[in-house]
C-alpha positions as CSV (number, residue, x, y, z in Angstrom):
1,M,61.1,-69.2,42.9
2,F,59.4,-71.8,45.0
3,D,59.3,-74.3,42.1
4,G,58.6,-77.8,43.2
5,R,56.0,-80.1,44.5
6,E,56.4,-78.9,48.1
7,Y,55.1,-75.4,47.2
8,P,51.6,-74.5,46.1
9,K,52.9,-72.6,43.0
10,S,55.9,-70.7,41.8
11,L,56.6,-67.0,42.5
12,E,58.1,-64.6,40.0
13,E,61.6,-63.4,40.8
14,D,60.6,-59.8,39.9
15,T,57.7,-59.9,42.4
16,F,60.0,-61.2,45.1
17,E,62.6,-58.4,44.4
18,E,59.8,-55.8,44.5
19,W,58.6,-57.0,47.9
20,L,62.2,-56.8,49.3
21,E,62.4,-53.2,48.0
22,Q,59.0,-52.3,49.5
23,G,60.1,-53.6,52.9
24,R,63.4,-51.8,52.9
25,E,61.8,-48.5,51.8
26,S,59.1,-48.6,54.5
27,K,59.1,-46.0,57.2
28,M,58.7,-48.9,59.7
29,R,61.9,-50.5,60.7
30,Y,61.3,-53.9,59.3
31,E,64.0,-56.5,59.4
32,Y,62.3,-59.6,57.9
33,M,60.0,-60.3,55.0
34,L,57.6,-63.3,55.3
35,V,56.4,-64.9,52.0
36,V,52.9,-66.0,52.9
37,W,50.6,-68.3,50.9
38,D,46.9,-67.5,51.1
39,D,44.6,-70.4,50.2
40,L,41.6,-68.2,49.7
41,E,43.4,-66.0,47.1
42,A,45.5,-68.9,45.8
43,D,48.5,-66.6,45.7
44,Y,51.5,-65.3,47.7
45,H,51.8,-62.0,49.5
46,A,54.5,-60.4,51.6
47,E,54.3,-59.5,55.3
48,Y,57.0,-57.6,57.1
49,V,58.1,-57.8,60.8
50,E,60.4,-55.8,62.9
51,S,62.0,-58.6,64.9
52,R,62.6,-62.4,64.7
53,S,60.3,-63.0,67.7
54,L,57.3,-61.7,65.8
55,I,57.7,-64.3,63.1
56,R,56.2,-67.0,65.3
57,K,52.9,-65.1,65.4
58,Y,52.2,-66.5,61.9
59,P,51.6,-70.2,61.2
60,M,54.2,-72.0,59.2
61,W,53.4,-73.9,56.0
62,G,52.4,-77.5,56.8
63,E,51.9,-76.8,60.5
64,S,48.5,-75.3,60.4
65,A,45.1,-75.7,58.9
66,S,44.8,-71.9,58.6
67,H,44.0,-70.4,55.2
68,S,47.3,-68.6,55.2
69,A,50.8,-69.7,56.2
70,I,54.5,-68.7,55.9
71,I,56.3,-70.3,53.1
72,A,59.7,-68.7,53.7
73,V,61.3,-65.9,55.8
74,Y,64.1,-63.6,54.5
75,D,66.3,-61.0,56.0
76,L,65.4,-57.8,54.2
77,Y,69.0,-56.5,54.0
78,S,71.2,-59.6,53.4
79,E,68.4,-61.3,51.5
80,A,69.4,-64.5,53.3
81,R,66.7,-67.1,53.9
82,I,66.0,-67.5,57.6
83,Y,65.0,-70.9,59.0
84,V,62.6,-70.8,61.9
85,Q,62.0,-73.7,64.1
């Protein structure tokens, strides 16, 4: 996943699937999974949020000079990619 020049590196599909499962199995009522790139670690990690309004608390890829930024957002249950403006 995330192959291409617009992404810092690719992400293994198995890792992505594991993150979805972890979010669904959490005792917290998460609805969305954020795939976040961390420049300091030079790797991706997942963040989970309960509502769409909380997504904007995180900087989006290409919009911030922060060391970490959202690459993509997914609905945990439909697995559909969510586009945030």
